[in-house]
C-alpha positions in Angstrom: -55.1 19.0 -40.0 -53.1 17.6 -42.9 -51.1 14.4 -42.3 -47.9 16.0 -43.4 -48.1 18.7 -40.7 -49.1 16.2 -38.1 -45.9 14.2 -38.8 -43.6 17.3 -38.8 -42.1 16.5 -35.3 -40.7 13.1 -36.2 -42.4 9.8 -37.0 -46.1 9.2 -37.7 -48.6 7.1 -35.8 -49.9 5.1 -38.8 -53.0 3.0 -38.3 -55.2 0.8 -40.5 -58.7 -0.2 -39.4 -60.6 -3.0 -41.1 -58.6 -2.9 -44.3 -59.6 -5.4 -47.0 -58.2 -5.9 -50.5 -59.3 -8.1 -53.4 -58.1 -8.7 -56.9 -59.7 -10.1 -60.0 -58.2 -13.4 -61.1 -58.5 -15.5 -64.2 -60.9 -18.4 -63.9 -60.2 -21.9 -65.2 -62.2 -21.1 -68.4 -60.1 -18.1 -69.4 -56.5 -19.0 -68.7 -55.4 -18.8 -72.3 -53.2 -15.9 -73.1 -54.5 -13.3 -75.5 -52.5 -13.1 -78.8 -51.2 -9.6 -78.0 -50.1 -10.5 -74.4 -46.6 -9.5 -75.4 -47.4 -5.9 -74.9 -48.3 -6.2 -71.2 -46.7 -7.6 -68.1 -48.7 -9.4 -65.5 -46.1 -9.6 -62.7 -48.6 -8.7 -60.1 -50.9 -11.5 -61.0 -48.1 -14.0 -61.2 -46.8 -13.0 -57.8 -50.0 -14.1 -56.0 -49.8 -17.5 -54.5 -51.8 -20.3 -56.1 -53.1 -21.5 -52.7 -55.1 -18.4 -52.0 -58.8 -19.1 -51.7 -61.1 -17.8 -54.4 -64.4 -16.0 -53.8 -67.2 -16.3 -56.3 -66.9 -14.4 -59.5 -63.2 -14.8 -60.0 -62.2 -12.5 -57.1 -59.3 -13.3 -54.7 -59.5 -11.9 -51.2 -55.9 -10.9 -50.4 -56.6 -9.0 -47.1 -59.5 -9.6 -44.8 -60.5 -6.9 -42.2 -56.9 -6.1 -41.2 -56.3 -3.8 -38.3 -52.8 -2.7 -37.3 -50.9 0.2 -35.8 -47.3 1.4 -35.9 -46.0 4.1 -33.6 -43.1 6.6 -33.8 -39.8 5.3 -32.5 -40.8 1.6 -32.9 -40.1 -1.2 -35.3 -43.2 -3.2 -36.4 -42.4 -6.6 -38.0 -45.1 -8.1 -40.3 -44.6 -11.9 -40.5 -46.4 -14.8 -41.9 -46.2 -17.6 -44.5 -45.9 -16.9 -48.2 -49.1 -15.6 -49.7 -50.3 -14.1 -46.4 -50.7 -10.6 -47.8 -47.7 -9.0 -46.2 -46.5 -7.2 -49.3 -50.0 -6.0 -50.2 -50.5 -4.6 -46.7 -47.2 -2.7 -46.9 -48.1 -1.3 -50.3 -51.4 0.0 -49.0 -49.7 1.6 -46.0 -47.1 3.2 -48.3 -49.9 4.6 -50.5 -48.9 2.5 -53.5 -52.2 0.5 -53.5 -55.7 1.6 -52.6 -57.7 -0.7 -50.4 -61.1 -1.9 -51.3 -63.5 -0.4 -50.3 -62.4 3.2 -50.0 -59.5 4.0 -47.7 -61.4 5.9 -45.1 -59.9 3.8 -42.3 -56.3 4.7 -43.0 -55.1 7.2 -40.3 -51.9 9.2 -39.7 -51.7 10.5 -36.1 -55.4 9.9 -35.8 -56.3 11.9 -39.0 -57.8 10.3 -42.0 -55.2 9.9 -44.8 -55.4 9.4 -48.5 -52.9 7.4 -50.6 -51.2 10.7 -51.6 -50.8 11.6 -47.9 -49.2 8.2 -47.2 -46.8 8.6 -50.1 -45.7 12.1 -48.9 -44.7 11.0 -45.4 -43.3 7.5 -46.2 -40.3 5.9 -47.8 -40.9 2.5 -49.4 -38.1 0.0 -50.0 -39.2 -2.7 -52.4 -37.9 -6.3 -52.5 -35.8 -5.6 -55.6 -32.8 -3.3 -55.5 -33.6 -0.9 -58.3 -30.4 1.2 -58.6 -28.1 2.6 -61.2 -25.3 0.0 -61.4 -22.6 2.5 -62.6 -23.1 5.1 -59.9 -21.1 4.9 -56.7 -22.7 4.6 -53.3 -22.1 8.2 -52.4 -23.4 9.5 -55.8 -26.5 7.4 -55.5 -27.4 8.8 -52.0 -26.4 12.3 -53.0 -28.6 12.4 -56.1 -31.5 11.0 -54.1 -31.0 13.7 -51.5 -30.9 16.4 -54.2 -34.0 15.2 -55.8 -36.0 14.6 -52.5 -34.7 17.5 -50.5 -34.2 20.1 -53.2 -33.2 23.6 -51.9 -34.3 22.9 -48.3 -30.7 22.1 -47.3 -27.5 23.9 -48.3 -25.0 21.9 -50.2 -22.7 21.4 -47.1 -25.6 20.2 -45.0 -26.7 17.8 -47.7 -23.2 16.3 -47.9 -23.1 16.0 -44.1 -26.5 14.2 -44.1 -25.2 11.7 -46.7 -22.0 11.2 -44.7 -24.1 10.5 -41.6 -26.3 8.1 -43.4 -23.2 6.3 -44.8 -22.1 5.8 -41.2 -25.5 4.7 -40.0 -25.7 2.1 -42.7 -22.0 1.1 -42.3 -21.3 2.0 -45.9 -18.5 4.4 -45.3 -15.8 2.0 -46.7 -17.9 1.3 -49.8 -18.8 5.0 -50.5 -16.6 5.2 -53.6 -17.6 1.7 -54.9 -20.0 1.4 -57.8 -23.3 -0.3 -57.2 -22.5 -3.2 -59.5 -19.5 -4.1 -57.4 -21.3 -4.3 -54.1 -22.4 -7.4 -52.2 -26.1 -8.2 -51.8 -26.3 -6.8 -48.2 -24.5 -3.6 -49.2 -26.9 -3.1 -52.2 -29.9 -3.6 -49.9 -28.5 -1.0 -47.4 -28.0 1.4 -50.3 -31.7 0.9 -51.3 -32.7 1.7 -47.7 -30.5 4.8 -47.7 -32.1 6.1 -50.9 -35.5 6.1 -49.2 -34.2 7.3 -45.8 -32.0 10.1 -47.0 -34.8 12.6 -46.9 -35.9 11.5 -43.4 -39.4 10.2 -44.1 -41.7 10.1 -41.1 -42.5 6.4 -41.9 -40.1 3.9 -43.4 -41.6 0.8 -45.0 -39.5 -2.1 -46.2 -40.7 -5.2 -48.0 -38.5 -8.1 -47.0 -35.2 -6.2 -46.6 -33.4 -9.4 -45.4 -34.5 -11.8 -48.2 -31.6 -13.5 -49.9 -29.0 -12.3 -47.4 -26.9 -14.2 -44.9 -27.7 -14.0 -41.2 -24.9 -11.5 -40.5 -26.0 -9.1 -43.2 -29.7 -9.5 -42.2 -28.8 -8.7 -38.6 -26.8 -5.6 -39.7 -29.7 -4.3 -41.7 -32.3 -4.7 -39.0 -29.9 -3.3 -36.5 -29.5 -0.2 -38.6 -33.3 0.1 -38.9 -33.7 -0.3 -35.2 -31.2 2.5 -34.5 -32.9 4.7 -37.0 -36.3 4.2 -35.2 -34.8 5.0 -31.8 -32.4 7.8 -32.6 -34.5 9.6 -35.3 -37.9 8.8 -33.8 -39.1 7.3 -37.1 -41.8 4.8 -37.6 -40.4 1.6 -39.2 -42.5 -1.2 -40.7 -41.0 -4.2 -42.4 -42.0 -7.6 -43.6 -39.6 -10.5 -42.9 -39.4 -14.3 -43.5 -38.2 -16.5 -40.6 -36.2 -13.9 -38.6 -33.4 -15.2 -36.4 -33.6 -15.0 -32.6 -31.3 -12.0 -32.4 -33.3 -10.1 -35.0 -36.6 -10.9 -33.2 -35.2 -9.2 -30.0 -35.1 -5.9 -32.0 -38.9 -5.9 -32.8 -41.1 -3.7 -30.7 -44.2 -5.4 -32.0 -45.2 -8.1 -34.4 -48.1 -8.5 -36.8 -48.8 -12.1 -37.7 -50.8 -12.6 -40.9 -52.2 -15.8 -42.4 -54.5 -16.0 -45.5 -55.0 -12.2 -45.3 -56.2 -12.2 -41.7 -54.6 -11.0 -38.5 -53.7 -13.7 -36.0 -51.7 -11.5 -33.6 -50.8 -7.9 -33.3 -48.7 -7.0 -30.2 -45.5 -7.8 -28.4 -43.4 -11.0 -28.5 -44.6 -11.8 -25.0 -48.2 -11.5 -26.2 -47.4 -13.9 -29.1 -46.0 -16.5 -26.6 -49.2 -16.1 -24.6 -51.3 -16.7 -27.7 -49.3 -19.9 -28.5 -49.8 -21.1 -24.9 -53.5 -20.3 -25.1 -53.8 -22.4 -28.3 -52.2 -25.3 -26.5 -48.9 -25.0 -28.4 -45.8 -25.4 -26.4 -42.7 -23.7 -27.7 -40.0 -26.3 -28.5 -36.5 -25.7 -27.1 -34.2 -23.4 -29.0 -37.0 -22.4 -31.3 -38.0 -18.7 -31.6 -41.6 -17.7 -30.9 -42.0 -15.9 -34.2 -40.7 -18.8 -36.3 -42.8 -21.3 -34.4 -45.9 -19.2 -34.8 -45.4 -19.0 -38.6 -45.1 -22.8 -38.7 -48.3 -23.1 -36.6 -50.6 -20.7 -38.4 -53.1 -23.4 -39.1 -53.5 -24.3 -35.5 -53.7 -20.6 -34.5 -56.5 -20.1 -37.1 -58.5 -23.0 -35.7 -57.9 -21.6 -32.2 -59.2 -18.1 -33.2 -62.2 -19.6 -35.0 -63.0 -21.6 -31.9 -62.8 -18.5 -29.7 -64.9 -16.3 -32.0 -67.6 -18.7 -32.9 -70.6 -18.5 -33.1 -70.1 -14.7 -33.0 -68.5 -12.8 -35.8 -64.8 -12.1 -35.1 -64.1 -8.5 -34.3 -61.0 -6.8 -35.6 -58.2 -7.2 -33.1 -57.4 -4.0 -31.2 -53.9 -2.7 -31.4 -51.9 -3.7 -28.3 -51.1 -1.1 -25.6 -48.2 1.1 -26.2 -45.1 -1.1 -25.5 -43.1 1.9 -24.5 -44.1 1.4 -20.9 -41.9 -1.7 -20.8 -38.9 0.5 -21.6 -39.4 3.2 -19.0 -36.4 2.0 -17.0 -33.9 2.9 -19.8 -30.9 5.1 -18.9 -31.5 8.8 -18.7 -28.5 9.5 -21.0 -30.1 7.6 -23.9 -33.4 9.3 -23.3 -31.7 12.7 -23.5 -29.9 11.7 -26.7 -33.1 10.6 -28.3 -34.9 13.9 -27.3 -32.0 15.9 -28.8 -32.1 13.9 -32.0 -35.8 14.2 -32.4 -35.6 17.9 -31.8 -33.1 18.2 -34.7 -35.4 16.1 -36.9 -38.3 18.4 -36.0 -36.3 21.4 -37.0 -35.3 19.9 -40.3 -38.8 18.7 -41.1 -40.2 22.2 -40.4 -37.6 23.7 -42.8 -38.6 21.2 -45.4 -42.3 21.8 -45.0 -41.8 25.6 -45.1 -39.7 25.4 -48.3 -42.3 23.2 -50.1 -45.1 25.5 -49.0 -43.3 28.4 -50.6 -43.0 26.6 -53.9 -46.7 25.6 -53.8 -45.8 22.2 -55.2 -45.6 18.6 -53.8 -42.1 18.4 -55.4 -39.0 19.5 -53.5 -37.4 21.1 -56.6 -38.5 23.4 -59.4 -38.7 21.9 -62.8 -35.5 23.5 -64.0 -33.5 22.1 -61.0 -35.0 18.7 -61.5 -33.8 18.8 -65.1 -30.3 19.9 -64.1 -29.9 17.2 -61.4 -31.3 14.4 -63.7 -29.1 15.6 -66.6 -26.0 15.4 -64.5 -27.0 11.9 -63.4 -27.8 10.9 -66.9 -24.4 12.2 -68.2 -22.5 10.1 -65.7 -24.4 7.0 -66.5 -24.0 7.4 -70.3 -20.4 8.3 -70.0 -19.7 5.2 -67.9 -21.8 2.8 -70.0 -19.5 1.3 -72.6 -22.1 0.1 -75.1 -23.7 3.6 -75.1 -20.6 5.7 -75.6 -17.1 4.1 -75.5 -17.7 1.0 -77.7 -20.1 2.9 -79.9 -17.6 5.6 -80.5 -15.0 3.1 -81.7 -17.6 1.3 -83.9 -18.6 4.6 -85.5 -15.0 5.5 -86.2 -14.3 2.1 -87.7 -17.5 2.2 -89.8 -16.6 5.7 -91.1 -13.1 4.6 -92.1 -14.4 1.4 -93.7 -17.1 3.2 -95.7 -14.7 5.9 -96.7 -12.2 3.3 -98.0 -14.8 1.3 -99.9 -16.2 4.4 -101.6 -12.8 6.0 -101.8 -12.5 9.2 -104.0 -15.7 8.9 -106.0 -15.4 10.9 -109.2 -18.0 13.3 -110.4 -19.4 10.8 -112.9 -20.1 8.2 -110.2 -23.6 9.3 -109.3 -25.1 5.9 -108.6 -22.2 5.1 -106.2 -22.9 8.3 -104.3 -26.6 7.5 -104.1 -25.8 4.0 -102.9 -23.4 5.4 -100.2 -26.2 7.6 -98.9 -28.7 4.8 -98.8 -26.3 2.5 -96.9 -25.3 5.3 -94.6 -28.9 5.9 -93.6 -29.6 2.2 -93.1 -26.5 1.8 -90.9 -27.2 4.9 -88.8 -30.9 4.4 -88.2 -30.6 0.7 -87.3 -27.5 0.8 -85.1 -29.0 2.2 -81.9 -30.9 -0.8 -80.5 -28.0 -1.5 -78.1 -29.4 1.3 -75.9 -32.8 -0.4 -75.5 -31.9 -2.5 -72.4 -30.4 0.6 -70.8 -33.7 2.5 -71.3 -35.7 -0.5 -70.1 -33.7 -0.6 -66.8 -34.1 3.2 -66.4 -37.9 2.8 -66.8 -38.1 0.7 -63.6 -36.1 3.3 -61.7 -38.3 6.1 -63.2 -41.5 4.3 -61.9 -40.0 3.9 -58.5 -38.8 7.4 -58.1 -41.8 9.2 -59.6 -44.1 7.1 -57.4 -42.2 8.5 -54.4 -42.7 12.1 -55.7 -38.9 12.6 -56.3 -39.5 14.4 -59.6 -41.9 14.9 -62.5 -42.0 12.5 -65.5 -41.7 15.5 -67.8 -38.4 16.5 -66.1 -37.0 13.0 -66.8 -38.1 13.1 -70.4 -36.5 16.5 -70.9 -33.3 15.6 -69.2 -33.0 12.5 -71.3 -33.5 14.5 -74.4 -30.9 17.1 -73.5 -28.2 14.8 -72.3 -28.0 12.7 -75.5 -27.5 15.8 -77.8 -23.8 16.2 -77.1 -23.2 12.4 -77.2 -24.9 12.0 -80.5 -22.9 15.1 -81.8 -19.6 13.5 -80.8 -20.6 10.2 -82.6 -21.7 12.2 -85.7 -18.3 14.0 -85.9 -16.4 10.7 -85.5 -18.4 9.0 -88.2 -18.9 11.9 -90.7 -15.4 13.3 -90.9 -13.6 10.2 -92.4 -16.5 9.0 -94.6 -17.1 12.4 -96.1 -13.5 13.3 -97.0 -12.3 9.8 -98.0 -15.3 9.3 -100.3 -14.5 12.6 -102.0 -18.0 14.2 -101.5 -18.5 17.8 -102.2 -15.4 19.5 -101.0 -16.7 22.7 -99.4 -16.9 23.6 -95.7 -20.6 24.5 -96.0 -21.5 21.2 -97.6 -19.5 19.2 -95.0 -21.2 21.2 -92.2 -24.7 20.4 -93.6 -23.7 16.7 -94.0 -22.6 16.7 -90.4 -25.9 18.3 -89.3 -27.9 15.7 -91.2 -25.9 12.8 -89.7 -26.4 14.3 -86.2 -30.1 14.6 -86.7 -30.3 11.0 -88.1 -28.5 9.6 -85.0 -30.7 11.7 -82.6 -33.9 10.6 -84.5 -32.9 7.0 -84.1 -32.2 7.6 -80.4 -35.7 9.1 -80.1 -37.3 6.1 -81.7 -35.5 3.8 -79.3 -36.7 5.9 -76.3 -40.2 5.8 -77.6 -40.3 2.0 -78.1 -38.5 1.4 -74.8 -41.3 3.3 -73.1 -43.9 1.0 -74.7 -42.3 -2.4 -75.0 -42.4 -4.8 -72.1 -38.9 -6.3 -72.6 -35.9 -6.2 -74.9 -37.1 -9.0 -77.3 -40.4 -7.4 -78.1 -38.9 -3.9 -78.3 -36.0 -5.0 -80.5 -38.3 -6.8 -82.9 -40.7 -3.8 -83.1 -37.9 -1.4 -83.8 -36.3 -3.6 -86.6 -39.7 -4.1 -88.2 -40.6 -0.4 -88.2 -37.1 0.6 -89.5 -37.3 -1.9 -92.3 -40.7 -0.7 -93.4 -39.5 2.9 -93.3 -36.6 2.0 -95.6 -38.9 0.1 -98.0 -41.2 3.2 -98.4 -38.4 5.8 -98.6 -38.6 6.0 -102.4 -35.3 4.4 -103.0 -36.7 1.0 -104.0 -40.0 2.1 -105.4 -41.1 5.6 -106.5 -44.0 7.2 -104.7 -46.0 7.3 -107.9 -45.7 3.5 -108.2 -46.9 2.8 -104.7 -50.5 1.6 -104.1 -52.7 4.4 -102.8 -53.2 2.7 -99.5 -49.5 2.7 -98.8 -48.6 6.3 -99.8 -48.9 7.6 -96.2 -46.0 5.4 -95.2 -43.8 7.3 -97.7 -44.4 10.5 -95.8 -43.8 8.8 -92.4 -40.6 7.2 -93.5 -37.6 8.4 -91.5 -35.3 7.5 -94.5 -37.1 9.8 -97.0 -36.3 13.2 -95.5 -32.5 12.8 -94.7 -32.0 10.9 -98.0 -33.4 13.8 -100.0 -31.4 16.3 -97.9 -28.2 14.4 -98.7 -29.0 14.4 -102.4 -29.7 18.1 -102.5 -26.5 18.8 -100.5 -24.4 16.8 -102.9 -25.9 17.6 -106.3 -27.7 21.0 -106.1 -25.9 24.2 -107.1 -22.8 24.9 -109.0 -23.9 23.5 -112.3 -22.4 20.1 -111.5 -22.6 17.7 -114.4 -24.0 14.3 -113.4 -24.7 12.7 -116.9 -22.2 12.9 -119.8 -22.5 11.6 -123.3 -19.8 11.8 -126.1 -17.7 14.0 -123.9 -20.4 16.6 -123.3 -22.7 17.3 -120.3 -26.2 16.0 -120.9 -27.7 16.8 -117.5 -26.6 18.8 -114.4 -27.5 17.9 -110.8 -30.0 20.8 -110.6 -31.8 19.5 -113.6 -32.1 16.0 -112.4 -33.3 17.1 -108.9 -35.8 19.6 -110.5 -37.4 16.8 -112.5 -38.0 15.0 -109.2 -39.3 18.1 -107.5 -36.2 18.7 -105.4 -34.3 21.9 -105.0 -32.7 24.3 -102.6 -36.0 24.8 -100.9 -35.9 21.2 -99.7 -32.6 21.7 -97.9 -34.0 23.3 -94.7 -37.5 22.1 -95.1 -36.3 18.5 -94.7 -34.3 19.5 -91.7 -37.4 20.9 -90.1 -39.3 17.7 -90.8 -36.6 15.7 -89.2 -36.7 17.9 -86.1 -40.5 17.5 -86.1 -40.1 13.7 -86.2 -37.6 13.8 -83.2 -40.0 16.0 -81.2 -43.0 13.7 -82.1 -41.2 10.5 -80.9 -39.9 12.2 -77.8 -43.4 13.5 -76.9 -44.9 10.1 -77.7 -42.3 8.4 -75.4 -43.1 10.9 -72.7 -46.9 10.2 -73.1 -46.4 6.5 -72.7 -44.1 6.9 -69.7 -46.6 9.2 -68.1 -49.4 6.6 -68.6 -47.2 3.8 -67.3 -46.3 5.8 -64.2 -49.9 6.8 -63.6 -51.1 3.2 -63.9 -48.3 2.0 -61.6 -49.3 4.6 -59.0 -53.0 3.9 -59.2 -52.9 0.2 -60.0 -54.8 -0.6 -56.9 -57.8 1.5 -58.0 -57.5 0.2 -61.5 -56.9 -3.4 -60.9 -59.9 -4.4 -63.0 -58.7 -2.7 -66.2 -58.2 -5.4 -68.7 -55.3 -5.9 -71.1 -57.5 -5.1 -74.1 -58.3 -1.7 -72.7 -54.7 -0.9 -71.9 -53.6 -2.0 -75.3 -56.3 0.1 -77.0 -55.1 3.1 -75.1 -51.5 2.6 -76.2 -52.5 2.0 -79.8 -54.7 5.1 -79.8 -51.7 7.2 -78.7 -49.4 5.7 -81.2 -51.9 6.3 -84.0 -52.5 9.9 -83.1 -48.8 10.7 -82.9 -48.1 8.9 -86.2 -50.9 10.8 -88.0 -49.6 14.2 -86.8 -46.1 13.5 -88.2 -47.1 13.6 -91.9 -46.8 17.3 -92.6 -45.0 17.7 -96.0 -45.7 16.7 -99.6 -44.1 13.7 -101.3 -41.1 13.7 -103.4 -40.1 10.7 -105.5 -36.5 9.7 -105.7 -36.6 6.9 -108.2 -34.6 8.9 -110.8 -31.9 9.5 -108.3 -31.0 5.9 -108.1 
């Protein structure tokens, strides 16, 4: 029986038996940073506590023979001091990490479960609130519902579910507020809603109350408690120093210290453990808080009880539901009614996904449509991506047009200089979008790891959405500079000029997307983009002709993003019509066609160069997609690939970049030295 079908009636009974997890760590002899460390991030290693004990061979044991169990309709709290392994255990139970050795002791409703099974039935809320800051609360939840539920619910039912979730999380008053304007507690509740909107059987939260005041923390845990009771869901959370009112909401507690289980059971059982260890609970001190402060004494007590025999993994405590048998009949009837509704909705969701034959709730076309709509709102509301950039492009177009105002036919060098500066400005003015893409990359990793959509759908939606925005920028820039500078005054020539400017902007956007997928942060990404663009300009043929370049550098001439649009603009301006470009003693010495022909340019270059520019755009988009796919795959399987070194990851990325760059050189060279 598959785990997903086993959980179709509500929550899941999730159990771990004898789970261990270890990671490789740097020894004292190898703590220097490699010279190319800038292309990787080691957040996971840095997050580990320095006081964890090391085993031989540079291996750190994070979890040691952990056994625990969480039941439907209950709230299990995982507590312990920093570095106890709480977050690692939650990631394993959520299917984000693979335990070592193989996870044959992870169970869902008594059935062996893989990491993929755990990801399908669970919602995982991380410590960081990874949300789009410019979307409203309702939009955030609604887009999550559309991506996670797909066509399983009609539009009205989906809106009703979002409204109900807003009420459950007490977010109704903030429904129309953008995420960036929310308080910390409200943002955390939105993060919970994003993972709970599709009613997962298991909801796992990593320190949902960290950084919040006591009132906000109580409100969040209260909402989780109500969700477990009324929806019959299994809720697991890690928490630091919970208050007494929060502790009363816990059905069971798992106390961890140094990766080992010290207690798994009810709060009363924890008090008995403290008493058995000779620890008296001080007045006005909660049992959970006191046990966290007393983990050293509890470890000594357990070691004393289990010596000289090997400690056996603690058995899960009996079902604490028996202590609640005296609850009122009305509440029991309400819970039964709610769970029946949940079962009906889950059955409909399972049937719809079975019909599609995919683990995703939507078809690829629907994913692209939903993501495109979300992208459009984000771009339109991001000032540096659209509003400010539109004003800058208009001002730049007017400034260039006024500087090169009404160029006569004899001012050929000035025209060539205008085209060169125009290309430099357009190809190097898109790095302001880099931090936006870096932020979206974190959201992409989170959502794809939950199975919300495919990475390819994200890449395609990103490519589609920026087409109209770049076209609007191209019109705003091209119209004033073209007509003020007095370039070729025909509608066809202006249309071609506008097309080339549009392609230039979109190519630059594709380059930024590609480097945003590979770069670890803005500083490295910005430096890499500026360096690459500078080298492309150098090898464009404007400063040095191809024939004068050393043989080992000729390939850069063909890879230059400046070469192809530069040639296209020259052909559009000087080809055809017998236009005179060189005069001597009042007579025409050379026409534009003759000068272009001597350099190997002609009308055949007009659309060939457009095709090459389109090929460059597609290459950078595909390369960015490949890097994102690798990143998401590594993030999803980083538990199984924890021993992969930085060097191997770097070699993989460089191999992809080299292959894509080699495939981009498809056309012969044309020198433009004479055009200067």
